[in-house]
N, C-alpha and C positions, 0 to 999 in steps of 0.2 A: 501493501500498503503507498503510494508516495505523501509524502509528507504535508502537507497540502490538504488529502485526506484526512490524513493524518489527525489533527487541526481540531479539521472542521466538526468530527469523529468524541474529538475531545470538546470542543464548545457548547455539542450538543448533549454531551454527559454531564455538561457539570449547569445545563440549563435549566434540561430534565432535573435534577438532584434538587435545584436551589429551587425551583417547583414543586418539589416532592415538600422539600419544609416550609415552604413559605418565607426564606429568607433569601438575602443577594449572591451572587456567587462565589464574591467574597470571603462574606458568611459559613464558607458550605467546606469541611474538613474535608482536605486532597483525600482521604482514606475513603468517603461518601461519594467525590468521582470517579476514583480510581475504581471502586465499584460495579457504580451505572458505566465506565466505559467498559467492562469486564476486562479490566487486570493491573495484575498487582501493582500496590502508593509508590511503590521503588523505577517502574515499569510508566507512569505516567512522571517521575518526575525523572527517566532518559530523555524524552520524546520532549518531555516541555524546556529543554538544554539545563537543567538542576534549578529554574526561575520559576517560582508561583504569577511572576509578571508577563510572561512569557504567555499565558493564556489565560490572565483578565485585561489584556492585553485585544490579544484573539476574537477575545468576548464582543470587547471596547467596542470592535469593524464590524465584528456583526450587528452593530446597530442595541448591544442592550450597556444598562450603567454594570459593572459588576461590582462597585458597595466596595466595602471596606467601614462606612460610614454606619447609621441605625441604617437597618435591612431598610428595602423597598417600600414591603407591604403598611410596616411603621407608617413609613415616613407622607405613605396617599392613603391609609388612612385617614391616619388627621388632617392630611390636607382636603381630602373629599371634604371630610364633612365639617370643617367649617367653614367651604366653599357654599355647602347646601342652608348650615346658621344663615349666615348670611348674605346667601343671594337667594334662598332657594335650589332642589333642584334642574330649575333649566338650564344651572348656571355651574354641572355637573360633569364635563366634558370630558373627554382623556386628555384631551389636549391639556387643561387648563387647570387640572391635577398634574401633568407631568410639570406645567413650568411652576404651580403652587408645592411641589413636592423637589422639587431639580433633580431629577428620574425623567428615565426614556419612553417614546411612547412605547415602542418593544417589549423595554421590561416590565410595565405595565400590564399587558395584551401577558406576559410568560406565566406571570402571577397572578393574576386576577379572573386570563383567560375573557376579555370586552370588563364594558361599563356596566353590566349586571352582574356581576359578580363582585367587582368594585362596591355594590352598593347594598349585597347583601353582605360584607364585609363591615360597612359601614353601621349600618342596624344593627348586627351582633353586636356587637365590639356596643355599644352609643342605647342601645334599645336593654327593655327591661329581664331579657330572654338569659339571659348567662346567670342573672344574680337568679332568679325565674325553678332556673335546674339544679344549681344548690341549696335550693332550700325545696329541690321535689328531692336531690339527693339524701336530702336529713330532713325533715316538716315537721312539724309540733305533732303535737299527739289531741292533741286540743281538735275540733275545724273555728273553733273558734280567733283562734292561734296565729289560725294558717292563716286563715281565708286577710287578717290582719295583716299580715307580713306583709302578702303575697297585694294586699294595697299596699304599703310603704315603699316596697320595690319601680311596684310603676311610676308615684309618682317619686321620687329620686331619680328614677333612667326620667323624667320628663325637664325635669334640672338645673340635670346636669348641664355641662357644658362641656363641649358649645352645644347647645341647643338645638340637636337630630330632628328627635319627634315631632315637633309643636311641627319647623317643613313638612318631617314625612307628610303626616293625616293631611295639609292645607295642598296637597302633591297634590291628595289622594281624593275628599275632592270634590277638586274644580276637573283633577283630571280621572274619572274611573280604571282605562288604561290605557294610565299611561305609565313613563318610569318606575314607582312608585310599588302605586300595583305590581310590576312585571318580576323585578327582583323580590315582592312581597311574598312569591310564590314560591320560595326555593324559601323560606321561611316562619312563614303560617305552620308548617304541618308537625315542625318542633314542636312551635309555642303551642300549641293543641296537644302532642301529646306527653309537653310537659305538664299542662293546665287537668289534660286523663290520666296523669300519677298522683299530682295532686288532691283532686276530689273522686276520683272510682273508690279510693275505697270506702270512704266516709256514706255513699255512696250502696257501699256491698253492707254499710258495716247497719245498712237502718238509719243511716241521719241523715241524707241527705235523702230528698224526690228519683225515683230514675226515670231524669228526665233527661234527653238524647241531648250527649257533646254539647254538639251546640247551643244549646237551648240552655243548659249551665252556663258558659261562657259570657255568650249579649248579659244573660240577669249580671253579671259578674263584675263587667267587663265594661255596658253600656254607661254606666253612670258613673262611673267615677269617671269614667276618662271626657266624659263634657260637664264635671265640674271640672278635668283642669284646665282645659283645650278652652271652658271658658272666665278661670277666673280670669288673669289676668286684665280680661276685660272688667271682670267684680270689682277688684278688691280696692282700684279707683273710687266708685259709686259705695259699695256698703262699707270698705272702714275695717272698725273692728265689729260691728257684724258677722264679716266672714268669720269663722273658726277657722283655727289652726289650724294646720296638716296635722299632729296627730289625734287629734279630734274632730277632722274630716277622714281618718283612718276606724277610726272608731265607733261613728255613725251609717256609714257605710255598711263595714263589715253586719252592723246590728240591720241596718233595711235588709244585704244580702241576707242574711238566717233566717230571720223571715220570711221573708220569698222561698228558701228552699228547704226548709227542716224540715224535717218527719217530726209530727207533734210525738211525745213521749209517754 
């Protein structure tokens, strides 16, 4: 195999290893790149002339930033989240993200496989899903504590900076088939699976009426989402009459239990 073809194969192996780990090429160990190329580490180094910089330069010539700073994935998610919060989803093009994250456009395609993949990563990072999955992994014994913890996770996610979730819902309401809806299709199955794991044990124990899961979820999230989205408008008007967040969680928990709990 000629040297140029060998280098192309090594670049392809390095990009594949980086994509699998969600990291920059520069952050992937040579051992992992050698394994992806099907050679030993010593053989890899020999083909590179003993210097990793040869591979980094070849990756750069292929149109991908090899990194060495914070991983492209982290920089891109942060840049996209700030663009969403500042300008809305319409401003989140891969070109705009690449410019703000100081990375190349091909590197974004390599890491996220397109705009929907990037937006999905932003939703996962800045939405409540990770906190809800942690809650489902070790839920409280009491239904009341589970629901209150769930509400607190949702409210916290909406208040988290940069404020990504309000912009996402604005896009969902204005464009039901827009970019938010497209990226959410990969997000929602995990959300429903998590809520199922939180609620189903209480259904099976007879604490919650055996309603269809979508109805249980709508009753659970509909009122609290309405409150969160309207709260910035209501606060200047109602002032001290608007309950603080902890009290809101308790009130909506009580209301949900009245709606779905089985009579003792």
